[in-house]
PANU-728864 format. One record per residue: x, y, z of N, C-alpha, C in turn; residue in three letters. Coordinates in pm, whole numbers, plus 32768, in hexadecimal, padded with zeros to 4 digits. Layout:
<nodes>
XYZXYZXYZALA...
</nodes>
This chain:
<nodes>
BF3A7C5F2467BFC97C3F2472BFF97C462503METBFCE7CB12545BFF57CC525D1BFB87C562629GLUBF407C2D2604BEFC7BC3264FBF477B3F2642GLUBF7B7B2325CABFC67AA725B2C0467AA62605ILEC08B7B1A2609C1057B242657C0EA7B0926ECLYSC07A7B452719C0577B3427A5C0387AA227C5GLNBFEC7A63276BBFCC79D5277EC04A797F277CLYSC0A579A1271EC12379552715C17779652792GLYC17B79DD27C7C1C879F62840C18D79AA28B6PHEC10879AF28C4C0C579672930C0DA78D02923LEUC0D878A328A6C0EE7815288DC17A77EB28B9TYRC1DE783F289CC267782228C2C276781D295ALEUC239787F299FC24078822A31C1FE78042A6CILEC18877E22A34C141776B2A63C19276ED2A4BGLYC1D276E529D5C224767029B4C29A76652A12SERC2D876DA2A30C34B76DB2A8AC32476A72B15LEUC2B476D62B48C28576AA2BCCC26476152BCDLEUC22375E72B5FC20375582B55C28075022B51LEUC2E675342B09C36374E92AFEC3A974DF2B85METC3AE754E2BCFC3ED754D2C52C3A574EA2CAEILEC31F74F02CA9C2CF74952CFBC2E474042CD1LEUC2EC73EF2C4DC2FC73672C1AC384732D2C40SERC3EC73822C43C47173532C6AC46F73242CFAVALC425736C2D4FC41E73482DDCC3CE72C82DF1ILEC35A72BF2DAAC300724C2DC0C31D71D72D65LEUC33171F12CE5C34671862C82C3C071AC2C2FPHEC42A71632C43C4AC718E2C0EC4B4718D2B75ARGC45A71462B32C46071402AA0C3F0718E2A5BTYRC39671CA2AA6C321720A2A6AC343728C2A22LEUC3B472CA2A46C3D673492A05C3F873362971TRPC41B72BE294AC43F72A628BCC3C772BB285FVALC35472792877C2E27293281FC2AE73222829PROC2B9735F289DC28F73EA28A9C2E274462850LEUC36174292848C3B8747927F1C3947466275ELEUC36E73EC273AC34373D226B0C2C374212690LEUC269742926F0C1EE747626DCC211750926C0VALC273753D2708C29D75C826F5C2CD75E22667LEUC31D75892630C352759B25A9C2E47588253FPHEC288752B2559C217751924FBC1C2759724F7ILEC1A975D0256EC15C764C2575C1A376BC252BTYRC22776C12537C276772924F5C2687721245DASNC25976AA2428C24A769B2398C1C076C62369LYSC15E76B223BEC0D576CB2394C0AA775D23A7LYSC0EC77A62401C0BF78302419C0D87886239EILEC07B78E02388C086793B2315C0D079B82342ASPC15279B92330C1A37A2A235DC21B7A3A2300SERC2607AAB230EC2D47AC222B7C34B7A7022E9ASPC3B67A742297C42B7A2222B4C46F7A4B2336LYSC4717ACB2353C4B17AFA23CDC46C7AC32449ASNC3E67AC12445C39B7A8D24B6C3B479F824C7GLUC3B779B12457C3D17921245FC45E79062491LYSC4B9795D2467C544794D2494C54E7961252BLYSC50379C3255FC50279DA25F0C4CA7962263ALYSC45C79292602C42078B42641C484783F2644VALC4CD782E25D4C53177C325CEC59F77D72635LEUC5CF78542640C639787226A1C6087855272FILEC58F7883274DC557786A27D1C54577D427E8ILEC51A778E277DC50A76FC2788C58D76B727A7GLYC5F976E02764C67C76A6277EC6AB76C4280CPHEC68F773C283CC6B3776028C6C66977062928ILEC5E676F4290EC596769B2963C5CC760D295EILEC5EE75E128E5C625755B28D6C6A6754C2926PHEC6FE75B0291DC77F75A92962C76B75A629FAPHEC71375FF2A2BC6F876042ABCC6B875812AEAILEC658754F2A9CC61474D22ABFC674745C2AC0SERC6CD745B2A5EC72E73EE2A53C78E73EE2ACBPHEC7BD74662AF1C81474702B66C7C974462BE4LEUC74C746F2BEDC6FB74482C61C6E973B02C64SERC6D673762BEEC6C572E52BE3C742729B2C15PHEC7B772D52BF9C83372952C22C84E72A62CB7ILEC83B731F2CE8C867733F2D70C7FB73312DDBPHEC77C73322DB4C712731D2E17C70672872E2FVALC72772572EA6C72571C62EBEC698718E2EBFPROC68B71152E8DC60A70D12E94C5F6709B2F21SERC57B70742F40C560703E2FC5C5A96FB92FD4ASNC60B6FB03032C6586F35303FC6056EC5307CPROC6296E4B3057C5E86DD63090C6206DC0311CVALC5C96DBC317FC5F56DAB3209C5FC6D15322BARGC6566CEF3286C6606C6232ADC5E16C3032F2PROC5B96BB832CFC5486B773311C5766B14337BGLUC5F26AE8336EC62A6A8B33D0C6C26A9833CFLYSC6FD6A993446C78E6AA03455C7B96A2B34ADILEC81A69DE347EC845696834C8C8DD696734D6ASNC90C69583552C99B6944356CC9B468AE356CILECA1B68843524CA2A67F63502CA50679B3576SERCA6567CD35EECA866776365ECA3D67A436DBCYSCA2F6749373EC9E9676937BACA4867A03823LYSCAC367713820CB2967A2387DCBB1679C3838SERCC1067E6386FCC9267ED382DCCFD68033898TYRCD6967B7388FCDDA67C738E9CE4F6802389CASNCE92686238DACF04689F3897CF7068C538FCMETCFE968D238CAD05B68F4391ED05A6989393FASPD09A69AD39ACD0A46A3939D1D0FD6A83396DILED0DD6B033955D1296B5838F7D1336B1A386BASND0C46AEB3839D0C16AB137B3D04B6AE93764SERD04A6ACE36E3CFDF6AFC368ACFA56A833641ILECF216A773640CEDF6A0835FECE6C6A3D35A7GLNCE5369F73539CDE36A1934E0CD7569B134F0ALACCFA69DF3504CC8769853512CC2469A434A3ILECBF9693D345ACB9D694F33EACB1169723419ASPCACC69C533C9CA3F69E233E2C9F169CA3361ILEC97169AD3370C918699932FEC8A469FA3309GLUC8846A3C3299C8176A9D3296C7B46A73322AVALC7346A74324BC6CA6A5131ECC66C6AC831DCPHEC6476AEB3160C6746AB230E2C7056AD830C2PROC73D6A95305EC7CA6AA8303EC7EB6B373013ASPC78A6B7C2FD3C7A56C022FA0C7816C703006ASPC76C6C493083C7496CAB30EAC7BF6D083106ALAC79F6D853125C8056DE93143C8386DD331D3ASNC8BB6DBE31E1C8F46DA43266C94F6E153295ILEC94C6E85324EC9A76EF23270C9876F3232F7ASNC9076F30331FC8DF6F75339AC8C56F16340FASNC8F76E9D3405C8E66E403474C93A6E6C34ECLEUC9076E4F3563C9506E6F35DFC9866DEF361BGLUCA076DF0363ACA4B6D7C3673CA616D973708TYRCA1D6D4A375ECA196D6737ECCA6D6D03383BILECAC66D383891CB106CE738F1CAE26D0E397DSERCABB6CA939CDCA886CC63A53CAF36CFF3AAEALACB716CD83A9ACBDF6D0A3AECCC546D2D3A8FASPCC616DAE3A72CCC86DDB3A15CD546DD73A51LYSCD5E6DC53AD3CDE36DB83B10CE1E6D2E3AF4SERCDC66CCE3AD1CDF56C463AB1CE066C353A1BILECD9D6C5A39CECDA76C51393CCD6C6CCD38FBILECDA16CEF3887CD686D573833CD4D6D1D37A8LYSCCEB6D573763CCBE6D1E36E3CCC86D853674ILECCF86D583601CCF36DA53585CCB46D4F351AASNCC926D8B34A9CC566D3E343BCCB06D4633C0LYSCCB16CDA3375CD056CD632FDCCD76C6532A2GLUCCA76C8A3228CC836C2831C1CC236BBC31F5ASPCBB86BE73238CB556B893267CB836B3032D8GLYCBE76B5B3323CC186B0F3395CC226B693410LYSCC206B2A3485CC3A6B723501CCCE6B623521ILECD126BD23531CD9E6BCF3559CDA46BED35EEILECDC96B87363DCDCA6B9336CFCE5A6B9E3701VALCE726C023754CEF66C143791CEE96C073828LYSCF3E6BB23864CF376B9938F3CFA26BE7393ESERCF826C0939BCCFDE6C5B3A0CD0036C1A3A92PHECFA46BD93AD2CFC16B9A3B52CF686B203B65LYSCF8B6ACE3BC9CF3F6A553BE2CEB16A753C15GLUCE546A223BF0CDC96A343C18CD6D6A063BA9GLYCCEE6A273BB4CC8F6A053B4BCC326A7A3B32LYSCC066A853AB5CBAD6AF23A8ECB4E6AC13A22SERCAD06AE63A2ECA6E6AC739C6CA7B6B2B3954ASPCA606AFC38DBCA5C6B59386AC9E76B35380FLEUC9B36B9A37CEC9436B883772C9406BFE3710TYRC8E86BF336ACC8DC6C593643C84B6C86363BILEC8376D073627C7B06D3B3617C7A96D96359DTHRC7316D9C3563C7136DFD34F9C6A96E5B3531ASPC6D26ED53554C6786F323598C6026F5A3540SERC6166F5834BCC5AA6F833461C53A6F1C3456GLUC5606E9C3450C4FA6E333443C4D86DF334C9SERC52B6E0B352FC5136DD035B2C53E6D3F35BCGLYC5826D0A3557C5AE6C7E3558C62A6C6F35B1VALC62D6C063600C69E6BE93659C6D06B5B3640LYSC7526B4C3641C78E6AC7362AC7886A7436A9SERC7B269F5369DC7C569A23712C83A69D73765ASNC83969BB37E6C8A269E93841C90769783853VALC98869973844C9F06933385ECA4B696438CEILECA8869063912CAE369273980CB73690D3954THRCBC569723962CC5469653942CCA1695B39C5VALCCEB68F039D5CD3E68DC3A4CCDD068F53A29ARGCE0D694D3A74CE99696F3A5CCEEE69333ACBVALCF5368E63AA6CFAD68AB3B08D03E68C73ADFILED09568C83B42D12468D73B29D15C684A3B18ASPD165681D3A9BD18C67923A81D21967743AB3LYSD27167D33AA9D2FB67BF3AD8D2FD67AD3B70ARGD2B368023BB7D2AD67F73C49D26967753C73ALAD202674C3C27D1BC66CF3C45D21866583C33GLND26766593BC6D2C365EB3BACD33065E43C18ALAD36266583C42D3C8665C3CABD38F66273D2FPHED314664B3D4DD2D2661F3DC8D2C165873DC9LYSD297654E3D56D28664BD3D4DD30B64743D5CLYSD37464AE3D1FD3F864713D29D42A64723DBALYSD41164E03DFFD43A64EC3E8BD3F064883EE3LYSD36E64793EC9D31D64193F15D34C638A3EFDGLND371636E3E7FD3A062E83E5DD42462C93EA3LYSD47F632C3EA5D4FF63183EE8D4EC63023F7ELEUD48E63503FB7D47263424046D43762B84064LYSD3E0628B400BD3A26207401DD40B61984015LYSD46761A83FB2D4CF61433FA0D53161434016ASND54861BA404FD5A661C240C0D56C617F413CSERD4E9617F4147D4A7614041BAD48D60AB41A5ASND4A4607D412CD4885FF2410CD4F75F974145LYSD4CE5F2A4183D52F5ECC41BDD5645E70414FILED5E85E664146D6295E0C40E8D6605D944135THRD63B5D1E4106D6675CA4414AD6D85C6140FDTYRD7335C224148D7A35BD7410ED7AA5B504155VALD8045AFC4120D8135A754158D8A15A64418CTYRD8AA5A2B4202D92E5A11423DD932597F426DILED9AA5949426BD9BC58BF429DD9EF58C5432CSERD9EA5853436FDA13585043FBDAAA585E440AARGDAF1583443A1DB84583143ADDBC9589C4358THRDB8558D342F4DBC55932429ADBCA59C042D1GLYDC0E5A184283DC1A5AA542AADBDE5B02423FSERDB995AC541DEDB5F5B144171DAC55B0E4177LYSDA885B7A4147D9F55B744137D9D55B6D40A2TYRD9695B274082D94A5B073FF7D8BD5B383FD3HISD8AC5B5D3F53D8265B813F21D7DB5B053EF3SERD8265A973ED9D7EC5A193EABD80659AD3F14ASND79A59703F44D7AB590E3FAFD7EE588D3F80LYSD7FA587D3EFCD83C58053EC7D8D0581D3EA8TYRD8FD58973EBDD98858B83E9DD9E8586E3EFDCYSDA5858433EC5DAC358023F12DA9657823F57SERDA2B57463F21D9FA56C43F53D9DA56CA3FE9HISD99D573C4011D9785748409FD90956E640C0METD90E56B3413DD8A6565A416DD858569E41DDARGD7D956AA41C4D77F56E94224D7B457704257LYSD7CB57D141F8D7FD58544223D79158A3426EPROD7BD58FE42BED76159564308D74259D342B6ASND6C359FA42B6D6975A744272D6935AE642D7LYSD6E75B4B42BED6F05BB9431FD6EC5C4042D5VALD6D55CA84324D6D95D3042EED7695D5242CBASPD77E5D904256D8065DB0422AD84D5E0B428DILED7FE5E6442CDD83B5EBF432FD8735E7043A5LYSD8285E0843CCD8555DB4443BD8D15D644413LYSD8D15D344394D9445CE74364D9C25D3C4363ALAD9B45DB84335DA285E124331DA585E3543BCLYSD9F85E494416DA1E5E71449EDA675E0244EASERDA535D8644C1DA955D144504DB145CEA44BCTHRDB3F5D384458DBC05D1F4418DBBB5CD64394GLYDB455CB84361DB3B5C7342E1DB565CD6426ETYRDB975CA04206DBB45CF2418FDB735CB04116THRDB5C5CFE40A8DB145CC44034DB655C5B3FECPRODB1D5BF73FBBDB5B5B8E3F6BDB7B5BC33EE0CYSDBF25BA93EB0DC1C5BDC3E2DDBD85B923DBBLYSDBA05B1C3DD6DB5F5ACF3D6DDAD15B033D4ELYSDA855B223DB7D9F95B493DA1D9DD5BE03DB5CYSDA455C2A3DD7DA375CBE3DE2DA975D043D84TYR
</nodes>
């Protein structure tokens, strides 16, 4: 009788160790091991109290194994390829943009990916729902890429250019005004009239002279009410 108890106890300890090992290595293997424990409990020649103890211990093992099964993470699938969907990107200063990324295989774990910005004073990167969230701070350009330190996989590198679109538009407008101010405007004047015209056929002029408007004004000519 004592020998049976000892064997049963050793069997329980062995089963417990096998279950813990199986949870770590094979997440579903503890289920058949638990069934073996209950089958053994039915076959052993022992009194009801001993069988009851084995059942209680079995349920404890089951509960611990089940919790381990839930909370012990399985080996995650690591990315084999990471691709940023564009080669370069232009964005306005002090703005936020989302850039799509693709990870292969689709079920790969992306929680531990590193998002790298070459110059954090120009742009900073966050991650959200499989996208790169880029925030810009000042004009310039910075490369960005993604790495998985566990698998060693690195994405393609893209260049983000940050410009102050408002300042650029103002600069272009100023240049255009300066260009227009330097542009010579020509008008037409007749030998006998006192008006300058934008249309050389206005007022039935014959062989009008084409002159700079500034010169026409300086010599006393005034605009024609018909063509101006």
